[in-house]
N, C-alpha and C positions, 0 to 999 in steps of 0.2 A: 602415918604411914611412911616411913623411908624409902626412895626410890631412886632409881639410875636409868640412864637409857644406853641401851645396848642395840647393837646391830646384827642380826640374824638373818642370812640369805643377805638381799637387798633392802629388808626393812628395819626401819628404827622402831623400838618399842621400849618404852618406860615399864620398867618391872619392880617390884618391891624387892628388897634387899634383906634376905635371910637373917635369921641368928645362926651365925656358924657354930654355936656351942649346942643347938639343937641335933637331937639324934637323927633327925630326918629334915635339915634345913628347911625344905620347900614348905613344909607344912608350919612353919612358925611365923607366916607373915598372914595378914588380913587377906590377900589375894594370892591365891597359889600359882606358883610359877616355877617349872621344873626345867634346869638348862640341860639335866642328863637326857631329856627328850628331843633334842635338836635333831638326831638321827632321824626319830620318827617325824618330825616335822619336815625334813628336808625331802624324806623318801615321798610323803604327802604332796609336797609343792610338784614333783617330777610328774607321780602317778596321776594326780589330778589334772595337771597340764597335759598329760598324753591322753587321758580321757575325753578331756574337753576341746582339744586342739579344733576338732571340725565345727563347733558350736560354742563361741564364747560367751553365748548369752544363757548358758545355764546358771540355775541359780543354786547357791551353795550355802548350807547351814552349818555352822560351829555351833552345836548345840548346847555344850558344855564349855563355854569359852575361857572362864577365867581371868587372866590378863589381856585374853585375845590374841595372844600371839599367833596361832595358829589360822584362826580366820582373816587376819592382817596380812599375814604372807600369802594366802589365796588370793585375797582382794587384789594387792600390791603387786605380787609376783605372778600370778595367774591371769588377773583380771575379772575373776567372775563376780556378779551382782552377791555380796556375801551378805546372811544376817549372822550377829553372834548374839547368842543369848545367855544370860546366867542370872540365878536367883539373888545372888548378893549385889546389895549395892554399890558397895566397894568396888566390886568387879566392874559393874556397867560405868562406873564414873571413868575408872581407868581406861576402859575400851574407848570410851567417847574421847578421852584426852589424846588417846593413841590414832585415833582417826585423824584427829586434827594435825597430829604431829606429823601423818604421812602424807597429807592433804589429800586424802580419799573422797570420792563423790559417790563410789559404789558399795557402800557399806551401811548396814544399820544395826544399832546396838538396843536389845530388849532387856529390861528387868521382867522376866517372867520364868516360870517353871518350864524346864526342857520339853515334859510330854505336853503339856498346854501348847507349846509353840508348834509342835511336830503334829499334834491332832487337829490344831487349828487350819492348817493349811499343808501344801504339798510342796516339794523341794526335789529338782534334780539330783542333786548331790547333798546327802547328809553324812557328818562326820561325828562319829561319838567318841569321845576321849575323857571318859569319868576317871577319877580317883577311884581305882577299884574295879569292879564288875560293873559291866554295862546292862546286865540283866534286866535292870527296872525299866530301862529305856528301848529295848530293843521291839516291842510290842509297838511303841508309838512310831519309831523309826521305819519299821518295817510298812506300818500303814502309811506313813508320810512321803518315802523315799519312790522316785519314779525311775531313777537310771543307774545310779551307784550308791552304794552303802559302805562306808569305810567305818571300822569299828577296832578300838584298841581295849584292852583287857588287862590290867595291871594285877587281878587276884589269880597269879599263876599257880599258887598252891592248891586251891579248889579245881582249877581246871586240869591240872597235871596229876592230881590224885593224892597230892599230901594231905589235903584237909577232905577227904573223901565226902564226907557229907554235905560239906558247904557246897561242893560241886554238884552233887544231886540236886540241893535245894536251887542253886544259881539257874542250872542248865537243864535240868530234868534229864541228867543223864549220868551214867556210872563211869567215874574216870580210874585210871589204874595207875599207880606209881611205879613204872617201870624204867629202864636204862632209857626208852625212847619217849620220857616224859613231855619234852618239849612239843615233839609232835602230837602227842596225845592232845594236850593243850590247844592247838593249833585245829585239831578236827574235833574236838568236843566242840569249841567256839562256833567253828563251821556249820556243825550239824544243829546248834541252836539256831543260827541265823537262818538257816535254810527251812527249817520246821516253822519258824515264826512267820518268816516271808510266804510260806504256803498257805498259812491261815488265811491270808489275803489274796489270795489266787496269783503270787507272784513268784518267780524263779529267780535263782541267782546261778550265775558263773565266775567261779572265783578267778581273778585276775592276776592277784599278787598276795600271799599269805605267808606271814612268817614270825618266828620266835626270835625274840632278843633276850638280853639278860633278866629283864625283870617284866615284860610284857609280852601280848602276843597282839599281832595285828593282822587285819584283813581288810582286802579291797574286793568288791564282789560288784559286776554290773545287775541290774535288776531288769526283768523282763515281766510284764503283766499277762496272765493267760492261764486257765487252767489246765489245759494239755502241757502247757511248758511248766507250771507247779509240780503237776503228777510227774512227770518226768524227770524233774530236780530231785525229787525224793527216793529216786532209785539208786541214788549214789551214797542214801543211809544205809548204815549196816551196825555190827557188831565185830569186835576183835576178842579172839579166845587166846590169853597168855598163859603159858606155863612156866611159873618161876622156878622149877626144878632145872630143866634144860635150855629154857630161852626161846624153844619154839613158839610160833604164833600164826595163827590162821584167821583169817577175815570172811564174812558171809555177808552178802548185801540183803537187804529187808528189812521192815521195823519189826517183824515176827520170825524170827528164825530159830532153828534146830542146829546146834551145835554139841558135838558129843563131850562128855563131862571130863573124859580122860585123853590125857595128851597122847595124840598117833606117835610120838617119836618116844616116849619114855613112860608113859601108863601113869604119870601123876595127874591129880585134877587140875583143870586149867582153869582160869580166872575170866570173868568177862567182861568188859567195858563196851559202853555205847547206851544208846544210839549215838552214833557220831558219824562223820564226813567220811566216805571212803573213795571219794572223786578225787579229781587233781586239786593242787593245790595254787598252781600258777599255770597263767597263759604264755607261751614261750613268745609269741608276736607281740603282747604288750609289754613282757619284761625289755624287749629289745627297744621299744618307743621310751620306755623309762630310762634306760640307759643312755639314750640319745638326748633325753632332756637333762640328765644328770652332767653329762658332757658339754652341753650347750650351756647350761647354768652354772659351772664349774664347782658343783657341790662335792665337797671333798669327804671322801671315807665311806661312799654309800655304794659305789659300783661294784664292790666285790662281794657283797651282800645279794644285790640284785642279780649279777651273772651269776652267783652259785644258784639262786633259785630257779634261773631259768634253765640250768643244765641238770638240775635234779632230774632223775627217773621218777616216773607218775605211778610209783608203789607204795600202798600204806605201809609207814612204819620201818624206820633206820634201824640199822645195827650201831653197835658201840664194840669197836675192835678192843678197847681194854677189857668191857665185860668178856667178849669171847675168850681172848686168851687167858685171863684170870680163871673161868670155867675149866679150862684145860691144863691149868698150872704152868702155862708158857709165858714167858716174856712178850712185853707188849710189842709189836711191831708195826711197821709203816701201815698207815691207812691207803697211802698211794699203792705201794707194793701189794697189797692184798686186792685193791681195786684192779691192778693190772694181771695178778693172776686169775682171778675172777673172770676177766673178759678173754683170757688167752683159752680158758676152759668151755667157752662158748656161752658163760652167763652175761647177763647185763648188768653194770654196775657203774657207780657214780657216787661223787662225794655230796654232802648236803650242806645247807647252812646252819643246819642245828648245833654242830660243833665240829671242830678240827679232827675230831677221832671217829666221827660217824659216817657210815656208807650206807647206800641201798641197793640192793640187788634183787634177783629174781631167783636166786639160788634159797633153797631151804636149809635152816639151821644146820641140820647135819652135815648137808653138803659144803658149808662155809666152814665147819669145824674141822671137816677132812682137808680141805687145801690148806688151812692155818696149821695143822699137824704136818703136813707135807713141807711146807714153806719154813717150819720150825727145824724139822730134821735136815733139811737139805742146807740149812745156814749152821746146824752144829756141829 
């Protein structure tokens, strides 16, 4: 296996050299390493540092380590007692070499099945970063984690509704492919995590959740308690979406009644869920993460976190291009529309999901009316 040494953050890591002629170079090597996930790992370092700053003795498990780069950075840059596990012998040998390369004494490398590691013990912080869906590992992680659960999912097609049946199989929820499909994916994953934790009388509080180009990421604090678990499940519910006019409504509960016909246009609506309808982020935690990002000089991730911090806590965003297309109007500035919504007394904000997305407490018909006004005044 051909390798090279790279530096990510302040950590030196020996990583495999991929075949550049492969359709997906990271999968062409004996040990998986994806340089495109650097932003994911940078955010993880800042977020876990923020969470653990008052107790540096927290234990951290990188359950699916591959090259070990994530766990190595947490051990080296955050200073937590770190366990890294992988089933592949090549991966474990590479992790051990990387531990020596960085002269780390707070690391353990295990060649074991991830679920066995988690069911065999408990950890303050568990990080799931699989290649594909985290679904096969959610039960064991929910059982084992004590304080923080971090989850990455790269199976965005099932989560966002493009592969609906796979989404149902993996997450026991019905996703819909809508213009707000990235947020659909985040909320489907969060709903699955909340329900799985509840099986073990645990509750989650989302600290930071986001969707990037090819993955969904969640950081949730965990608390043990039947009362807390029951209260957490009150954030579960369903979305009814009208593919004719774009209207949507949501209702909390795991057994809800939603009218089949859209109240705005009368067409039949489609149902998504159960999914998470609560907040996606904790504003105070995002502030702490931004402080860590600045202190550690992590480039290119502050905008993502600050946008997450400032998003309205309202389910499902709108796409300005989609709204304008429905009305046969040339696309307009998202910033201008947000300003117009606010001037008319509505709440409105940008979102991290895309540069043309926004959140508001205005209904779809109200949004369309304002867009028409803006278009006519500019003509």
